[in-house]
C-alpha positions in Angstrom: 100.5 130.7 60.1 102.8 131.1 57.6 106.0 128.2 57.2 108.6 131.0 57.2 106.6 132.4 60.8 106.7 128.6 62.0 110.3 127.4 60.7 110.8 131.3 63.3 109.5 129.6 66.2 110.9 126.1 65.6 114.8 128.1 66.5 112.9 130.3 68.8 111.9 127.7 70.8 115.1 125.7 70.0 117.6 127.6 71.2 114.9 128.7 74.7 115.2 125.3 75.0 118.7 125.0 75.1 119.4 128.1 77.3 116.5 126.6 79.6 118.6 123.2 79.6 122.2 124.2 79.6 122.8 122.7 76.5 125.3 123.8 73.5 122.5 125.5 70.6 124.4 124.1 67.8 123.6 122.6 64.6 124.8 121.6 61.2 124.6 125.4 60.4 126.8 126.8 63.1 129.9 128.4 62.1 133.4 127.3 61.9 134.3 130.0 64.6 131.9 129.2 67.0 132.0 125.0 66.1 133.5 123.0 69.3 135.0 120.2 68.9 132.5 118.0 71.3 129.9 118.4 68.4 132.0 117.5 65.4 130.0 115.5 63.3 131.7 115.1 60.5 129.2 113.2 57.3 131.4 111.2 55.0 130.9 111.5 51.0 133.1 109.0 49.5 131.0 107.1 47.1 132.4 103.5 48.8 130.5 100.1 49.8 128.4 99.6 52.8 128.1 96.7 53.9 125.3 96.3 56.2 125.5 93.3 58.6 122.5 91.8 60.6 123.8 88.6 62.0 127.1 88.1 63.3 129.3 85.5 60.6 129.8 82.7 63.7 127.9 82.1 67.5 129.9 85.2 69.0 130.5 84.8 73.4 130.8 88.3 74.1 133.3 88.1 76.9 132.7 91.2 78.4 129.6 93.3 79.4 127.5 94.1 82.4 124.6 94.0 83.8 123.3 97.2 82.1 119.5 94.9 81.9 118.6 96.7 85.5 114.3 94.7 85.1 113.6 91.2 84.2 111.7 92.7 81.5 115.5 94.8 80.0 116.8 91.1 80.4 114.2 89.4 78.4 114.6 92.0 75.5 118.1 91.6 75.4 117.8 87.8 75.1 115.8 88.7 72.2 117.8 90.7 70.7 121.6 88.5 71.8 119.1 85.9 68.5 118.4 88.4 66.5 122.6 89.8 66.3 123.4 86.1 66.4 125.1 86.7 70.0 125.2 82.8 71.9 126.1 83.9 75.0 127.2 87.0 77.0 129.7 87.6 80.0 127.9 89.9 82.5 131.2 91.7 84.4 129.1 92.4 88.4 132.5 93.6 89.4 130.3 92.9 93.0 130.8 90.4 95.9 128.1 90.1 99.5 124.9 90.9 98.7 125.1 92.8 94.8 126.8 90.2 93.5 123.9 87.4 94.7 121.4 90.4 94.1 122.8 90.4 90.1 123.1 86.7 89.9 120.0 85.6 90.9 117.8 88.0 88.3 120.7 86.6 85.0 120.7 82.7 86.1 117.1 82.9 85.2 118.5 82.0 81.3 120.8 79.0 81.6 123.6 79.0 79.1 122.5 83.0 78.0 124.9 84.4 81.0 127.8 84.1 83.2 128.3 86.9 85.5 131.1 87.0 87.7 132.2 88.3 91.2 134.1 91.1 91.7 137.1 90.9 95.0 136.1 92.2 98.5 139.1 94.4 99.0 137.4 95.8 103.2 140.5 95.9 105.1 142.9 95.8 102.4 145.0 99.1 104.6 145.4 97.0 107.7 147.3 93.9 108.6 145.7 90.7 108.1 144.4 91.6 104.5 143.8 88.2 101.9 142.2 85.8 104.7 139.1 87.4 104.0 138.9 88.1 100.4 139.7 84.6 99.5 136.9 82.9 101.2 134.8 85.9 99.9 135.3 85.1 96.7 134.9 80.7 97.3 131.6 81.7 99.2 131.0 84.1 95.3 132.0 80.9 93.7 129.5 78.0 94.9 127.3 80.2 94.3 127.8 80.6 91.1 130.5 82.8 89.9 132.7 81.1 87.1 136.0 84.3 86.1 137.0 87.4 88.3 135.5 90.7 86.3 136.1 93.5 85.9 139.4 94.7 87.9 140.6 98.1 87.3 142.7 101.0 88.0 143.6 103.4 85.6 147.4 104.1 87.7 146.1 105.4 91.1 144.9 101.4 92.2 142.0 99.2 92.6 138.6 100.9 92.0 135.7 98.6 90.2 134.5 97.5 93.3 132.1 99.1 96.3 135.5 99.2 98.5 138.3 100.4 97.0 141.7 100.8 97.1 144.5 103.4 96.7 148.0 102.4 95.9 147.1 98.7 95.8 147.5 97.1 92.4 147.9 93.9 90.7 151.3 93.2 91.0 150.7 94.1 95.6 152.0 91.2 97.2 148.6 91.3 99.0 146.9 91.4 95.6 148.0 87.6 96.0 146.2 84.8 97.8 143.7 86.5 96.3 145.4 85.7 92.1 147.0 82.3 93.5 143.6 81.0 94.5 141.4 82.0 91.5 144.1 79.7 89.7 142.5 77.0 91.9 139.3 77.8 91.0 140.1 77.9 87.4 138.2 81.2 87.4 139.6 83.5 84.6 140.4 87.1 85.4 139.3 89.9 83.4 141.4 93.3 84.1 140.7 97.2 82.4 144.6 98.2 83.3 145.1 102.4 82.8 142.8 103.9 80.0 143.8 104.8 76.2 147.2 107.2 76.0 144.9 109.7 75.0 144.0 109.9 78.3 147.3 110.9 80.3 148.9 112.8 77.1 147.9 116.4 77.9 145.1 118.0 76.7 145.9 120.6 73.7 145.7 120.2 70.3 148.1 118.3 68.9 146.0 115.3 71.2 144.5 113.2 67.9 141.5 111.5 70.6 141.3 114.5 72.7 137.3 115.2 71.7 136.9 110.9 73.8 140.4 112.9 76.0 139.0 115.3 77.7 136.1 113.7 78.5 138.1 110.6 81.1 141.1 112.6 80.5 143.4 111.2 83.7 146.6 113.7 82.8 145.6 116.0 86.1 145.6 113.5 88.8 148.1 114.0 91.5 150.3 111.1 92.2 149.3 108.7 89.6 151.1 106.2 87.5 151.3 106.1 84.1 151.0 104.5 81.2 153.3 102.1 80.9 153.7 102.0 84.6 150.2 100.9 84.3 151.2 97.6 81.8 155.1 97.4 83.4 152.3 96.4 86.9 150.2 93.7 84.0 153.3 92.9 83.1 154.6 92.0 86.7 150.9 90.0 87.9 150.7 87.7 84.6 154.9 86.6 85.1 154.0 86.2 89.0 151.4 84.1 89.0 151.8 81.4 85.8 149.2 79.0 87.0 146.1 82.5 86.6 144.0 82.8 83.5 144.2 86.4 83.4 142.0 88.5 80.4 142.9 92.0 80.2 140.2 93.8 78.8 140.7 96.9 76.1 143.6 95.4 73.8 145.3 95.9 77.8 144.4 99.9 76.2 147.3 99.4 74.4 145.5 101.1 71.3 148.2 103.4 70.2 151.3 100.3 70.4 150.2 97.1 69.7 153.5 95.6 69.6 153.7 96.0 73.3 150.5 93.9 74.0 152.5 90.7 71.8 154.9 90.8 73.4 153.6 90.3 76.7 151.5 87.7 74.8 154.8 86.4 72.8 155.3 86.2 76.9 152.9 84.6 78.7 150.6 82.0 78.2 148.6 82.4 80.9 147.2 86.1 79.2 144.6 86.9 77.1 143.0 89.7 75.1 139.8 91.2 75.2 138.4 93.4 72.2 135.5 95.0 73.9 134.8 99.4 73.5 138.4 100.0 71.7 137.0 98.7 68.3 137.1 103.6 67.2 140.7 103.3 68.4 141.6 100.1 67.3 140.1 100.5 63.5 141.5 104.1 61.7 145.1 101.7 61.1 143.2 98.8 60.2 145.8 97.4 58.6 148.0 97.6 61.3 145.0 95.8 62.8 144.7 92.2 61.4 147.8 91.6 60.8 147.4 91.7 64.3 144.8 89.5 64.5 145.9 87.7 61.9 149.4 87.0 64.7 147.6 86.4 68.0 143.9 85.1 66.9 144.6 82.1 69.0 144.5 85.3 72.6 142.0 87.3 71.2 138.5 87.7 72.6 135.1 89.2 71.5 133.8 91.9 74.0 131.5 94.8 73.7 130.8 96.6 77.5 128.6 99.3 75.4 125.4 98.2 76.1 123.1 95.3 74.6 120.8 97.5 71.9 121.2 96.0 68.7 123.4 98.7 66.5 125.7 98.1 68.7 126.7 94.5 68.3 126.3 95.4 64.8 129.1 98.3 64.7 131.7 96.1 65.8 130.5 93.2 63.1 130.8 96.5 60.2 134.5 96.6 61.6 134.9 93.5 62.6 133.7 91.6 59.3 134.3 94.3 56.5 136.4 95.7 54.1 134.9 99.3 54.5 136.2 102.3 54.8 136.1 106.1 55.9 132.6 106.2 58.1 132.0 107.6 61.4 129.9 106.7 63.8 130.5 108.9 65.8 127.6 108.7 68.8 128.8 105.0 70.0 132.2 105.1 69.9 133.1 109.8 70.8 135.6 110.3 68.5 135.1 112.5 65.4 137.8 110.5 63.0 137.0 107.8 60.3 137.0 104.1 61.2 137.9 101.3 58.6 136.9 98.2 58.9 139.0 95.1 59.0 137.7 93.0 56.8 139.4 89.7 59.3 139.2 86.1 57.5 136.8 83.9 58.8 138.2 81.4 60.6 139.7 84.2 62.1 136.7 85.3 63.1 135.4 82.6 64.7 138.2 81.9 67.1 137.6 85.2 68.1 134.5 85.0 67.9 134.1 82.2 69.9 136.7 79.0 70.2 138.8 81.5 72.1 136.7 82.6 74.5 135.2 78.2 75.0 139.2 77.7 75.8 138.7 80.3 78.1 135.8 79.7 79.9 137.5 75.9 80.2 133.4 74.1 78.5 
């Protein structure tokens, strides 16, 4: 068989595979008029420095992850990867209570000092009179079983839903949450809270939305009766203000990547509020100078997190963004946006705080 004939067969088989699986037939030679935004994969042609960071400059505490490893072998591999890239400890947000929390905790507790497991809230009966005491009792049980914090709580505008029982219509500042939030203060259990989503998910899904490629997958603009982005940030502020003894960690920069000044205003007012930087590297890397100034100003209130699995390459791209001054590079498969990224080039004292010192203060170590 000639090389040309072989090439044709490969093309035909590839097309057939895409037809059978329903996947789009897209490659680097796809004509622009047939190219969809979700398939856009630009390659930078700039001849600029490229920094490969194998290991973080300082030991790292990852304050935002989940029980991604589901077997003993996977957890063991995760620990090996942590050693290779410089991750000292990972906080596992189980979002679970009851037997589910217990089972997750049992597996990760086999590596003392390398993982901490946080629990969720049990919202059973949230829509009935008398809600609160039973949920507090389960929180106390999880604490005694080994939970050192609560997370990740979640509300994108319809109610608390990162849990087995969805509490639609109940938000973080709802009076029904007060007993739980105050008990966290009593137990010195910090709370990781996911409020809203990136602003692009609430905007119109049209040609003016510059985060469209990712926004369309996670869109919220078409959800009836949803509280908008600004309203959700107000809810966060209401809760943080009403519970000054409770430590809150607003994950993902409180989803204020598009307007970090809004987050900064809350950090200025409320010493019990922190923010983790997890899963918002792509949303902040397009504006590196502004973001670097934000890190400088709030260097005592930001903590490192990932929320993106446990692959070695995932950790290393976060280090590149935080530590290097690289410009105009892409990481489309990891982050899901089509825009170019840039490094922040954070000074060593700031890196040390974000990577580890601030987390230790929260964890009371």
